[in-house]
C-alpha positions as CSV (number, residue, x, y, z in Angstrom):
1,X,0.0,0.0,0.0
2,X,1.1,3.5,-0.6
3,X,2.1,5.5,2.6
4,X,0.1,8.5,1.3
5,X,-3.1,6.5,1.1
6,X,-2.7,5.1,4.7
7,X,-2.3,8.7,6.0
8,X,-5.5,9.8,4.3
9,X,-7.4,6.8,5.8
10,X,-6.0,7.6,9.3
11,X,-6.9,11.3,8.9
12,X,-10.5,10.3,7.8
13,X,-10.9,7.9,10.8
14,X,-9.6,10.5,13.3
15,X,-11.9,13.2,11.8
16,X,-14.9,10.9,11.9
17,X,-14.2,10.0,15.5
18,X,-13.9,13.7,16.5
19,X,-17.3,14.4,14.9
20,X,-19.0,11.5,16.6
21,X,-17.4,12.6,20.0
22,X,-18.5,16.2,19.6
23,X,-22.0,15.2,18.7
24,X,-22.3,12.9,21.7
25,X,-21.0,15.5,24.1
26,X,-23.3,18.1,22.7
27,X,-26.3,15.9,23.0
28,X,-25.5,15.0,26.6
29,X,-25.2,18.6,27.5
30,X,-28.5,19.4,25.8
31,X,-30.3,16.6,27.6
32,X,-28.9,17.5,31.0
33,X,-29.8,21.2,30.5
34,X,-33.4,20.2,29.8
35,X,-33.6,18.2,33.1
36,X,-32.7,21.4,35.0
37,X,-35.3,23.6,33.5
38,X,-38.1,21.2,32.8
39,X,-41.3,21.8,34.8
40,X,-42.9,18.8,36.5
41,X,-46.6,18.6,37.2
42,X,-47.9,17.9,40.7
43,X,-48.3,14.1,41.2
44,X,-51.9,12.8,41.2
45,X,-51.6,11.8,44.9
46,X,-51.1,15.5,45.9
47,X,-53.0,17.2,43.1
48,X,-56.5,17.3,44.8
49,X,-55.1,18.8,48.0
50,X,-53.0,21.4,46.2
51,X,-55.9,22.3,43.9
52,X,-58.3,22.7,46.8
53,X,-55.9,24.9,48.7
54,X,-55.3,27.1,45.7
55,X,-59.0,27.5,44.9
56,X,-59.8,28.5,48.4
57,X,-57.0,31.1,48.3
58,X,-58.3,32.6,45.0
59,X,-62.0,32.3,45.9
60,X,-62.7,30.1,42.9
61,X,-61.6,29.7,39.3
62,X,-60.2,26.8,37.4
63,X,-56.8,25.1,37.9
64,X,-55.0,25.4,34.6
65,X,-51.5,24.4,35.5
66,X,-49.4,22.9,38.3
67,X,-45.7,22.5,39.1
68,X,-43.8,20.7,41.9
69,X,-40.5,21.9,43.4
70,X,-40.2,25.2,41.5
71,X,-37.8,27.9,42.7
72,X,-40.4,29.5,44.9
73,X,-42.2,26.7,46.7
74,X,-43.0,23.0,47.0
75,X,-46.1,23.3,44.9
76,X,-47.3,25.9,42.4
77,X,-50.9,25.9,41.2
78,X,-52.0,28.2,38.4
79,X,-55.6,29.3,38.7
80,X,-57.5,31.1,35.9
81,X,-60.3,33.2,37.3
82,X,-63.7,33.8,35.7
83,X,-62.5,37.2,34.4
84,X,-59.6,35.5,32.6
85,X,-56.8,36.6,34.9
86,X,-54.3,34.1,36.1
87,X,-53.0,33.7,39.7
88,X,-50.1,31.5,40.7
89,X,-50.6,30.2,44.2
90,X,-47.4,29.0,46.0
91,X,-47.9,26.2,48.6
92,X,-45.5,24.6,51.1
93,X,-45.2,20.8,51.6
94,X,-48.3,20.9,54.0
95,X,-50.4,22.7,51.3
96,X,-50.3,26.0,53.2
97,X,-50.3,29.1,51.1
98,X,-46.9,30.9,51.2
99,X,-47.6,33.4,48.4
100,X,-49.5,34.4,45.3
101,X,-48.6,36.1,42.1
102,X,-51.1,37.5,39.6
103,X,-51.0,38.5,36.0
104,X,-49.8,42.0,36.9
105,X,-46.6,40.4,38.4
106,X,-47.4,41.8,41.9
107,X,-46.4,39.6,44.8
108,X,-48.2,39.1,48.0
109,X,-47.0,36.9,50.7
110,X,-49.5,35.6,53.2
């Protein structure tokens, strides 16, 4: 075999391995980043209690979203009121209200 041909094959194999490695590392980083920012809904076993506590706090409405272990509380329940405004109710692990946040981004801690 010609030495020049072997060098080309080696260069192609090394370049291919580098591309595969870079793609694998990039995919792993993307997946791990998604895990850190992905919202998780409240599990069914806790959903009824969290929803009831939030609806009592808002005086009614409809639960339109939930999240567990967000940056502000153990549970977050989004309630859409009859007038269309949304209120996020923050609850602790005992389903006690620790704060609310409305559409106008005002905060009130109870």
